[in-house]
Phi, psi and omega in degrees: 000324188298322184292340181274341181307304182302328179293317182292322178297323182296319182291324182293317177298322183293320178294320181298314181298324177297315182291323178297330184264024176303143170306147183301324181292321179292318176299314177296325179294319175302310178304328183291339178272353191255152173290163182304316180294325177288325177298315182298312180304316179295329183287347180276354187291311181204173182295323184297315183290331174297316179298319179300322180295340178264013178292140176305322180298334178285333189251006182298318182251129182224138177239126177251121185246131175242143356284152180257151181299321180264103192265350172279120182298334184281347175238005182287125174305322184299319182292319177295324178294315181300316183297322186269325190239359185305327182295345181264354182295127176242324185237109189244132174235125179242119184234140180243118169267185186293131180252126171300147185304321181293343179252357181310306184301306184298318183296313175300320177296321178297311181302313180291328176291323179297317179287329177297320175295320183288339183305318185262358185248317194263151165236096183277153175259326179215149175213145184227122174254132185223136173059056179257029183297324181294340181284340180283132174078011179267093183200103358269157168264092196278148172232128188306328185257013174214160180289149179294146175296159181282341182209165184260171180307322181296319179293325176302315174303316179297318180296322181290318183296334176298334182273353181251123184244005185229025178287134177256336183224127176228130183228136172237124174238121177051052172266326175055045179294149171287158190313308181306304183292325181296315177290332176294324175295315180298322179298313176304314182301316184289331178283319187268332185238025183298324186269353186242330191290128179243334184225127180228131186237120177234074183261120183062036187285321182228158182291160182290332183276062179271156173259169185290346181293343180287343188306311182300336185288353177295338183287341178296315179297325184290343182279358178278092192294339181260004184298127182250323179232142178221119170247123190218146177290146174311315185288334185285319186262319195261318185296333184252357186233152173291145183300331180298337185297326186289346183284356182273355181282164176293143181298333182280355182298127172267105185261124172241124182258128181259121180246120178243109176249102182245001178214170180299132182222127180255012178242104174230156178290150176267169177303323179295319178301318181288325174300316181296319184292320182289336175293323177284314182241091182292346176260016183301131176237146178230130180247127186238134171243108186239119174259119184261140178245009182214154178296326176298133174263027185299315182290323175303320180296328181288330182274314182268089189257169171305141172085354179283121178286057182284121181258333172226133178230128168241118183248108186251108170241080185236014187241033177247140186275109186287335189297334190257018182288143173260179180297315178301316181299323184292318175300322178290331179297312180302320176299318183298308177291319176292326180293324180294313187290326178290327178295313178301325173291318179299322182269010177057043174295344177297347178284339183231333190288126175230357170225126178230120176242121181242124177245104186235116193275343184261151187299138175259111185309320183213104184298318182297311180297328182284311192263330184295318175301323181294308184294330179299324179274327185270074183286342182269358185292133183253333185220125177230120177236133189226125176242113185228166169268152175299142009271160176255069186294128173068033181285336176296318177302322178298314181300311182300318178297313177303325179293313189279325189281338187049054181307164178282359181301143176257328184218139182224122175230126173238122178244124183249118186254165175063036183279129171295145185309316185288348179257351187291330182302312182300317184291323176298317177295322178295314181297313187293338179280312189269328183299313176301324179291323180290320177299323177299324178272012176091010177256106181296107192242148176209135179234116180253126180247127186240121180291149174298143180271000000 
């Protein structure tokens, strides 16, 4: 046995050497599939892999998540990565999940330390801020055992953007800055990234309680001469400004307007307004999230008018107590969902709509009769998501129609809630029968079944 050991060891060393000598492109490709922590563990294997970990391709994209497990900035891996590799960052995403009150101070200090390091190191091409609602109004966020910071997170964001002059894409998602701070950030963006910025996303950028003094600042965005796409909340551009203001933007701009209607609103654009906008911006897109508090879809009809180029619609009617419905209520329910779908047909929304999400908390008497005529007309629809309460009457006929018609749909999601335990087996059998068949014809399908609680 002893004489064979050296041979085996030699073979083992040979295989190890082959892995260590992977080409740099292959090594970078492997790194691209791994999480940051797995990348770090991989870098500890050998010197060659450590060198690969320092490749610019590994660090072009960086994601900073708050709160982080290591809340001390002097021990945080994210801070150490920023110090060592921050000069390679090109695309940065910073996302904040819910932070406990006891961790607010340390979390925001860590965040501001991170930005402070990058101010002198990075030359970014794109940056994305997400879920910074907790950052608004924290001034000061005191900690008993430390002195208050010299600035708050919103001011830190503003100071950081002052150091970036080559940004081509900037995104804000659900940050809800107050009016003054929000427009200060917009001003910085237009001053420092005027000659480079091509794509600007302002989703949930400012709180709803803006004052009229904000109106003239829309011209700041219009000064971005190279801007190609703009995604912006309805209340930021339209509710406080004359429609003529939008005509000062560049004609090549692909304008996407995000409308979130969660409370009663008596100010909507008319069909004539949308015609005028489409004349200026032929690529105009409108994305609507509408929360209904009544079976009647009258307010939705006031918003979704003829000529509105709505490309995505989420209609959420999930806040009605089903238990107390009377027979007349049930008849009205059918009118409600049918009324909405009929309205979309009447205004010819099939010319633009490609994503439809319906959340409907009341029983729908017949799914096939309700949705097949609609789907037959909306031939350009690419994604259809439906969330309903049990029962799912005639759902099999809907599946059969989708199999036979070979719709243009790419994605189908149906979620059925409140299913009695003894009825779930039947729906499971239907889902297991038809979902694979729909997937086979190229329709990515999913049916989620949720039991009543």
